[in-house]
C-alpha positions in Angstrom: 30.0 36.6 -12.1 32.7 39.1 -14.1 36.5 38.9 -13.2 39.2 41.4 -15.0 41.7 39.2 -16.8 39.6 35.9 -16.7 40.5 33.5 -20.0 37.9 34.6 -23.1 36.1 31.8 -24.8 38.3 29.4 -26.5 38.8 29.6 -30.6 37.5 26.5 -32.5 41.0 25.0 -32.8 41.2 25.0 -28.9 37.5 23.4 -28.5 38.4 20.6 -31.5 41.2 19.3 -29.4 39.2 19.5 -26.5 36.7 17.2 -27.5 39.0 15.0 -28.9 40.6 14.5 -25.8 37.3 13.8 -24.0 36.5 11.8 -27.0 39.6 9.4 -26.3 39.3 9.8 -22.9 37.9 6.2 -21.8 40.0 4.6 -24.0 43.4 6.1 -23.3 42.2 5.8 -19.8 41.8 1.9 -19.9 45.4 1.2 -18.9 45.1 3.6 -15.9 42.1 2.4 -14.3 42.4 0.8 -10.4 40.4 -2.0 -10.3 36.5 -1.8 -10.3 36.3 -2.4 -6.4 38.8 -0.1 -5.5 36.9 3.0 -6.3 33.3 1.8 -6.4 34.2 0.1 -2.8 34.6 4.4 -1.5 31.7 5.5 -3.1 29.4 2.7 -1.4 30.7 3.7 2.3 30.0 7.4 1.1 26.4 6.3 0.6 26.1 4.7 3.6 27.6 7.1 5.9 25.2 9.5 4.0 22.2 7.2 5.5 23.6 6.9 8.6 24.3 10.8 9.0 20.6 11.4 8.8 19.7 8.4 11.4 22.4 10.3 13.7 20.6 13.5 13.1 17.1 11.6 14.3 18.9 10.3 17.4 19.9 13.5 17.8 17.0 15.8 17.5 16.0 16.0 20.9 19.2 17.9 22.4 19.6 20.0 19.3 18.3 23.0 20.6 21.0 22.6 23.7 23.7 21.7 21.1 26.5 24.0 20.9 29.1 21.6 19.1 30.4 19.0 22.2 30.2 15.2 21.7 26.7 13.8 21.1 24.9 12.5 17.9 24.2 15.8 16.1 28.5 16.0 16.0 28.5 12.4 14.7 26.0 13.2 12.3 28.2 16.4 11.1 31.2 14.0 10.7 29.4 11.0 9.7 28.6 13.7 6.4 32.5 15.2 6.4 34.7 12.1 7.6 32.2 9.7 6.3 30.5 10.9 2.6 32.8 13.9 1.5 35.7 12.2 2.3 35.4 8.8 1.3 34.3 10.1 -1.8 37.2 12.1 -1.9 39.1 9.2 -1.5 37.9 6.9 -4.3 38.1 9.5 -7.0 41.3 11.2 -6.7 42.7 7.9 -6.4 41.1 6.7 -9.5 41.0 10.4 -11.4 44.5 11.6 -10.5 46.3 9.0 -12.5 43.9 9.1 -15.6 44.1 12.8 -15.9 48.2 13.0 -15.7 48.9 10.3 -17.5 50.6 8.0 -15.0 50.2 4.4 -13.9 48.5 3.9 -11.1 50.8 3.3 -7.6 50.0 0.6 -5.3 46.7 -0.4 -6.3 46.5 -3.0 -3.4 47.3 -0.5 -1.1 44.4 1.8 -2.0 42.2 -1.2 -1.7 43.4 -2.3 1.6 42.9 1.4 2.7 39.3 1.0 3.1 39.6 -1.6 6.2 41.2 1.1 8.0 39.1 4.0 6.7 35.7 2.2 7.2 36.2 1.1 10.6 38.1 4.3 12.0 35.2 6.5 10.8 32.5 4.4 12.4 34.4 4.1 15.4 34.8 7.6 15.8 31.2 8.5 15.2 30.1 5.9 17.7 32.3 7.4 20.5 31.0 11.0 19.5 27.5 10.2 19.7 27.7 8.1 22.9 29.8 10.8 24.6 33.0 8.2 25.2 35.9 10.0 24.4 38.2 6.7 24.7 36.0 5.1 22.0 36.0 8.1 20.3 40.1 8.6 20.6 40.6 4.6 19.6 38.8 5.4 16.1 40.4 8.8 15.5 43.4 7.2 15.8 43.1 4.6 13.3 41.5 6.8 11.1 44.5 9.5 11.5 46.1 6.3 10.2 44.0 5.5 7.3 44.6 9.2 6.4 48.1 8.7 6.6 48.4 6.1 3.9 46.0 7.9 1.5 48.4 11.0 2.3 51.1 8.8 0.5 49.4 7.6 -2.4 48.1 11.2 -3.0 51.7 12.6 -2.9 52.8 9.8 -5.5 50.2 10.4 -7.8 51.1 14.0 -7.6 54.5 13.7 -7.7 54.6 11.7 -10.9 51.9 14.3 -12.7 52.4 15.1 -16.0 50.7 18.1 -17.3 47.7 19.7 -15.6 49.7 21.9 -13.0 46.7 23.9 -12.0 45.3 20.7 -10.9 48.7 19.6 -9.0 48.9 22.5 -7.7 45.6 22.2 -6.2 46.3 19.0 -5.1 49.6 19.7 -3.2 47.1 22.2 -0.8 44.6 19.3 -0.5 47.9 17.2 0.7 49.1 20.1 2.7 45.2 20.7 4.4 45.3 16.9 5.2 48.0 16.9 7.4 47.0 19.5 9.2 43.1 18.1 9.7 44.6 15.6 11.1 46.7 17.0 13.5 43.9 18.8 14.7 41.8 15.9 14.8 44.5 14.5 17.4 44.3 17.8 19.0 40.6 18.0 19.6 41.0 14.1 20.8 43.5 15.2 23.2 41.1 18.0 24.4 38.3 15.5 24.8 40.6 13.4 26.6 41.5 16.1 29.2 45.2 16.0 27.6 45.2 19.7 26.1 47.8 20.3 23.5 46.5 24.2 22.0 43.1 25.9 23.1 39.7 24.4 22.3 38.7 27.7 20.2 42.1 27.6 18.1 41.6 23.7 17.4 38.3 23.7 16.6 38.8 26.8 13.9 42.1 25.4 12.5 40.1 21.8 12.3 37.3 23.5 10.5 39.6 25.8 7.8 41.7 22.8 7.3 38.9 20.1 6.5 36.4 22.2 4.4 38.5 25.0 2.8 41.7 23.4 2.9 41.5 19.3 2.1 37.8 19.2 0.3 37.3 22.9 -0.9 40.9 22.8 -3.0 40.1 19.4 -3.8 36.9 19.9 -5.1 38.2 22.8 -7.2 41.1 20.8 -8.3 38.9 18.0 -9.4 36.6 20.4 -11.3 39.0 21.5 -13.8 39.3 17.8 -14.8 35.5 16.7 -14.5 33.5 19.9 -16.0 35.7 19.8 -19.3 35.2 16.1 -19.4 31.2 16.5 -18.8 30.6 19.5 -21.1 32.6 17.7 -23.8 34.9 21.3 -23.9 38.2 22.8 -23.7 40.5 22.6 -20.1 40.5 26.2 -18.2 43.1 28.4 -19.2 46.0 27.2 -16.9 47.4 30.5 -15.9 43.8 30.9 -14.4 43.4 27.8 -12.8 47.0 28.1 -10.8 45.9 32.0 -10.0 43.0 31.0 -8.7 44.8 28.0 -6.6 47.1 30.3 -5.1 44.3 32.8 -3.8 42.8 30.1 -2.8 45.8 28.7 -0.6 46.7 32.4 0.4 43.0 32.3 1.9 43.9 28.7 4.1 46.8 30.5 5.1 45.6 34.0 6.2 42.6 32.3 8.2 44.5 29.4 9.9 46.7 32.3 11.0 44.2 33.9 12.5 42.8 31.1 14.5 45.9 31.4 16.9 44.8 34.7 17.3 47.2 37.1 15.4 45.3 40.3 14.4 42.2 38.0 14.0 39.8 40.8 12.6 42.6 41.8 9.8 43.4 38.4 8.8 40.3 36.8 8.4 38.9 39.8 6.3 42.1 39.3 4.3 41.2 35.6 3.8 37.5 36.4 2.8 39.3 38.9 0.0 41.2 36.2 -1.0 38.8 33.7 -0.8 36.3 35.9 -2.5 38.9 36.1 -5.7 39.9 32.8 -6.0 35.7 31.8 -6.1 35.0 34.6 -8.3 37.9 33.6 -10.7 36.9 29.7 -10.3 33.4 30.3 -11.4 34.1 32.1 -14.3 36.6 29.4 -15.5 33.7 26.9 -15.4 31.3 29.1 -16.8 33.2 29.6 -20.3 33.4 25.8 -19.9 30.1 25.4 -19.8 29.4 28.2 -22.7 32.0 26.5 -25.1 31.2 22.9 -24.1 29.6 20.9 -26.9 26.9 19.5 -23.8 26.5 22.8 -22.0 22.9 21.5 -20.5 23.6 18.3 -17.9 20.7 18.4 -15.8 20.0 18.2 -12.4 23.7 17.6 -12.1 24.4 21.0 -13.5 21.4 22.3 -11.1 22.8 20.8 -8.0 26.5 21.8 -8.4 25.4 25.5 -9.3 23.4 25.2 -6.2 26.8 24.3 -4.6 28.5 27.5 -6.2 26.0 29.6 -4.8 26.1 28.3 -1.4 30.1 28.5 -1.5 29.4 32.8 -2.2 26.7 32.4 0.6 29.0 30.9 3.0 32.0 33.7 2.3 28.8 36.0 3.2 28.3 34.6 6.4 31.9 34.2 7.3 32.2 38.1 6.6 29.2 38.8 9.1 30.6 36.4 11.9 33.6 38.7 11.3 31.2 41.9 11.5 29.5 40.6 14.8 32.9 39.7 16.5 34.6 43.0 16.1 31.5 45.0 17.0 30.7 42.8 19.6 27.7 41.9 18.3 25.6 38.5 19.1 26.0 35.7 16.4 23.9 33.2 18.1 22.8 31.3 14.9 25.6 32.9 12.0 28.1 30.1 13.3 25.7 27.0 12.5 25.0 28.6 9.3 27.9 29.3 7.9 28.8 25.5 9.0 25.2 24.2 7.0 26.2 26.6 3.8 29.7 24.8 3.8 28.9 21.7 4.3 26.0 20.7 3.2 25.2 23.7 1.2 28.2 23.7 -0.7 30.4 20.8 -0.6 27.8 17.9 -0.2 25.2 19.5 -3.0 28.6 19.9 -5.1 29.8 16.3 -4.3 26.1 15.2 -5.2 26.0 16.5 -8.4 29.6 15.5 -9.7 28.5 11.5 -8.6 25.6 11.7 -10.8 27.6 12.3 -13.5 31.6 10.4 -12.6 29.9 7.2 -11.6 28.0 6.2 -14.7 31.1 7.4 -16.4 33.6 4.7 -14.4 31.3 2.3 -14.8 31.4 2.8 -18.3 34.9 2.6 -18.1 35.3 -0.6 -16.5 33.0 -2.2 -18.3 35.0 -1.3 -21.6 38.1 -2.4 -19.7 36.1 -5.7 -19.2 37.1 -6.2 -23.3 33.2 -5.5 -24.6 33.0 -4.8 -27.8 30.5 -2.3 -27.2 30.0 -1.5 -23.1 27.1 0.6 -22.1 26.8 3.6 -21.8 26.6 5.3 -18.8 22.9 7.0 -19.5 22.1 3.6 -20.1 23.7 2.4 -16.5 21.8 4.8 -15.1 17.9 5.0 -13.1 16.7 8.5 -13.5 14.0 8.4 -11.0 16.0 8.3 -7.8 17.8 11.1 -8.8 14.6 13.4 -9.6 13.4 12.3 -5.7 17.3 12.8 -4.5 17.3 16.6 -6.0 14.0 17.7 -4.5 14.3 15.8 -1.0 18.0 17.0 -0.7 16.4 21.1 -0.9 14.0 19.9 1.3 16.4 18.8 3.6 18.6 21.8 3.4 15.9 24.2 4.0 14.3 22.2 7.0 17.8 22.0 8.7 18.7 25.7 8.2 14.9 26.1 9.8 15.9 24.2 12.5 18.9 26.4 13.5 17.0 30.0 13.5 14.2 28.1 15.4 16.4 26.2 17.7 13.4 23.6 17.4 13.9 19.9 17.6 11.0 18.9 15.8 12.3 20.8 12.4 15.7 18.7 12.7 14.1 15.4 13.3 11.7 16.5 9.9 15.4 16.9 8.4 16.8 14.3 9.4 13.4 12.2 7.6 13.2 14.2 4.6 17.7 13.6 4.2 16.6 9.7 5.2 14.7 9.9 1.5 17.3 12.1 0.2 19.8 8.9 0.9 17.7 6.1 0.2 17.1 7.8 -3.1 20.6 8.1 -3.9 21.6 4.4 -2.2 18.9 3.4 -5.1 20.9 5.0 -7.9 24.1 3.5 -6.6 22.5 0.0 -6.3 21.2 0.0 -9.4 24.1 1.1 -11.2 26.5 -1.3 -9.6 24.2 -4.5 -10.8 24.2 -3.3 -14.3 27.6 -2.5 -14.3 27.6 -6.4 -12.6 25.5 -7.9 -15.9 28.0 -6.0 -17.9 31.1 -7.3 -16.9 29.5 -10.8 -16.7 28.3 -10.8 -20.6 24.9 -9.9 -20.1 23.3 -7.1 -22.0 22.0 -4.2 -19.9 20.4 -2.3 -22.9 16.6 -1.7 -23.1 16.1 -2.4 -19.2 13.5 -0.2 -18.1 14.1 2.9 -15.8 
């Protein structure tokens, strides 16, 4: 995908500086690491909530044909993916990677760890209230969860305020933070609606919640962290900062335009403008990622990169489905399946695929950094900490679950939804085995026992 004015491939000197930076990254970051229990606690929660999401989908499969977004197990499954898996991973990754990338000490590590004890019960209670269709239980969970997000917002703001360098990443971080505030407010508005105390209209609240969570918070954070992670994985130069800022500004404009349209102000025009801005932001971002990979010393990243590319293609599909929805609304045409396919493409196709691709690389990398910080002269490499064969199962079953969910939407079939849940359970087990093995090998390394040469 080509964009006029996009940055050209960096020269040899720039690649050399980038390689030096990437090679020295673990040593330089040792003093800016959180205690290992903090980020891995959030990643562990993400794995657990991912498994629970497929169980919730199985529990609600019988109601799948009748479900149209109300309370029930399908809604609980959706939020176990978004609030559980995606948000937990975002908290763990951002709290650890932003201080490292922006060259500043970790602020309030104990608070970052204590936040987990609000976030996990709040998410579990929220999902249970949704699944059982009990608004009071849902409201209690949402209150605790929003309180935990307020604490996280303070931690994130502290990281961004003290940032040195990486203005493109920082811009995306501030955009994600603003969207997080909107996400919390719209969550409370939706809870108030379910409790019979409306503050804004249902359609506006749902649209704002979707935009703030998917494109605002998770989308901005995923793109911003990509400018740290992809060069690190590929041993490449950092993408051009001006282009990062241009892409981020376009993405922010798209979120603002879409949010404004949710209130009914010239909705067709504003949504089309949002899609144009979002399309430009995505095209420029993908151009930057292509140059990063093409100029890196390690351009082939295996299944991890294939999952990230799947996520990028799904992001483009999400914009295409959004355009189809706008056109259908403008022309008064039925759009029975488009909305649900749009959510599937955005949440599972784009964000979850990209997250899995990143986590396959970043978890062994962080584990190796913690082993090195533990004082070992020869800490295990990321590959030595990785059990590879479950990732093969994970990749194939993730694709299968995604395809079955799409078929279940089109056919309005409870049987296909149940099949998707069964395949998704294999996805969760495989990824859980990968993470459990990683943590066990890290434990052995920190205990001074060599894990080198262990069979995979």
